[in-house]
N, C-alpha and C positions, 0 to 999 in steps of 0.2 A: 675830879681832881685836875688842877691845872698842870700842863706839861712842864716838866722840870727844865729850867733854862741852863743847859749844859755849857753853852758858850760863856754865859755870865759867870757861872761857877768856875770854869777853868781860868778865866781872866783874873778873878778874885784870888784863887789859890796860887796862881803864878806870881802875883804881887806879894802875897803873904809869905810864900816859900822863901823869899829873900831873907826873912827874919828867923827861919827855923833851922835847927841843926841839920847838916847834911846827912842823908841816910848812908849806912855803911857801904852798900854796894855802889852807890853813886860816887862815894869817896874812892873806892877801889878803882872804878872806871876812870875817874879823873886823874888820880895819881899814877896809875899804871898804864896810861895811854890807851885805854880801851883794849887791853890785851885779853883776847877771849879765854885763854888758859887761866889767867888770874881771876877773871870774872866768874868762870865756871867753878873754880875751886872756892872762891869767895861765897858763891851761892850755896855750895854744899855745906860750908861752915855755918852759914846764916840760919839754916833750918832749925827751928825751935830754939833760937838763940837771940838774945837782944843785941841791937846794933852796937852798943857800947862795949860788948864782949867780942863781937865778930871782927870789927875793924882792927883792934890791936892783935888779935890772933892771926888774922890774915897777914898783917905786916911782919909778924915774927916768922911765920912760915916762909913767906916770899923772900925774906932776908937770907934764908938758908938755901932756897932753891926756887928758881923762877921759871923753869921749863919742866915739862913732863920727864924728860931724860934725866935732869938733875934731881927731880923729886924721887925717882926710882933708886937713886944712889943713897937715899937717906934710910936709916933703920926705922922700922915702924915706931919704936919707942921714942925716937927723936921727933917724929912728927906729932906723936901724942903729947909730948912735953911742950912743943911749940904752940899747939892749938888749944891746950887746956887754958881756961875752963869752959870752952864751948860745950853745949849740950851733946851728950853721946860722943864725946871726943875720941874714945877708942874705936867705936864703929866708924866714925867719920875718917879717922886716920887710915883704916883699912880700905874704905871706899875711895879715898883719894889715890892710894897706891893702885887700886884696881883700875880706876878711871885712867890714870896716867899710863898704865900698861897697855890699855886698849888704845889710847891715843897714839902711842908709839907704834904698836903692832899693826893697827888697822888704818891709821890716818896720818902716818908720817910725822907724828908729834904735834899735829895741828888739831884744833877743835873743829868738828864739822859744823857747817852752817845751814843745816836743814833740820826741821823738827823731827823727822823720822830717825835720822842718825843720832841726834842728841838723846832722844828717848831710849835708844838702845844702850846708852851708857848706864852703868850701875848707879843707882841713887838719883837719877834724873827723871823728874816728872814734868808735867806741862808747865808748871810755875817756873821751875828752874830753866827749862828749855827756852821759854819765851823771854826770860830776863837775859839770858845769854845772847839770844838773837837781837834783842833790842839794844843792850848796852855794849855788846862785843862786836856786833856787825852792823848796827844801826838799821836793821831790818824791821819794818813795821810789824810789831807784835804786841799783844796785850797780856801782860803778866798779872794774874789775879791771885792775890793772897787774901788772908782774912780781912785786912783793912779794905781792900778794893771791893771784895764781896759785900761786906757789911755796909759800907758807905754808899755804894751804888744802889743797894736796895733801900737804904734809909732815905735816900733822895727820891725813891720811886722811879729812878731812871730805868731800872730793870726790876723784874720780879722773878727771882730765881731761888733755888733751894741749896745750891752748893757752888763752890768756886768754878768748877768746870762749866756748869750751866751759865754762870755769869760771864766767863770768857767768850763763849759763843754768842751770847746775847749782845755783848758789847761789840763783837766783831760785826754784827749785823747793824748796829745802831750808832755807835760812837764814830764821829767824824775822824777820818784817818789822820788828820793833822794832830790829833791828840794821842794817838796810840803810843808813841815813844815816851811821852811825859806822864801819862795817866797813872801808871803804877807809882812812880816816884812822888808825884804830887799827893796822891791819896794816902800813901804810906806815911808821909810826913804829916799830913793833915790828921790822920788817925792817931798818930803818936802824940801830937801836940794839942789838938782840939776835939776832934770827933771820936772820942774814946768809946770803947764798947759799953761801959756803964757810966751813967751820969756825964754825958758829954758837956763841954764848956760852951754851950750855945750862946750865952750872954756875951762872950768874947768873939764870936764867930761872924765874919763878914757875910756869910751866907744865911744868917739867922732869919732875915726878913722873907726869904722865898723858899727856904728848905721846909718840906712837909714833915720832917722828923718822924718818918714811919717807924713804928716799933719802939720809939723812945718814950719811956714812962716817967723818967725823972731826968732833969738836966740842971746844970748850974749856969 
């Protein structure tokens, strides 16, 4: 099998991304000035929730409180109403208050900028931690969600069984120049073209050199 042309793919996706809707967390980062607090909470809201639901929910919540200290002044029920209908909104409201309490008590109201400290926060896994580091601190990090895992393997760029394996495989292989943009590009690509089932290969600028590993039907 020919080696996948990652530089060619990145150039094509960066050009195409200009025509795709902005992902929810990129919108949060852009409109909130890369505030790590808002990016962290936006990440927590986005878990198992579509972008079109996440972005308005985050905006409603941040209109009420923009800092951990202010968030702790809100009743649980107020947060629940603000973020509804994100998935598991009641659990996420409790998680947000718990995280804000930890940020105030242990970090002076600031979001920590290390993987170890981020992972110690309730509800934060490697995906969320990497996204906060990348979007909130511009620290080179690779956030791997289902889109990144699926597409990286579909290209044959990595051969991994789960997102965590994919993250470490990409850390070894992906040029660092792409680390900060890789997640955003592949999420948008996955949402608009490279779908889990029957991807839109006929409309894809990568069609000619993509090996389409695991794809049985496409449009």
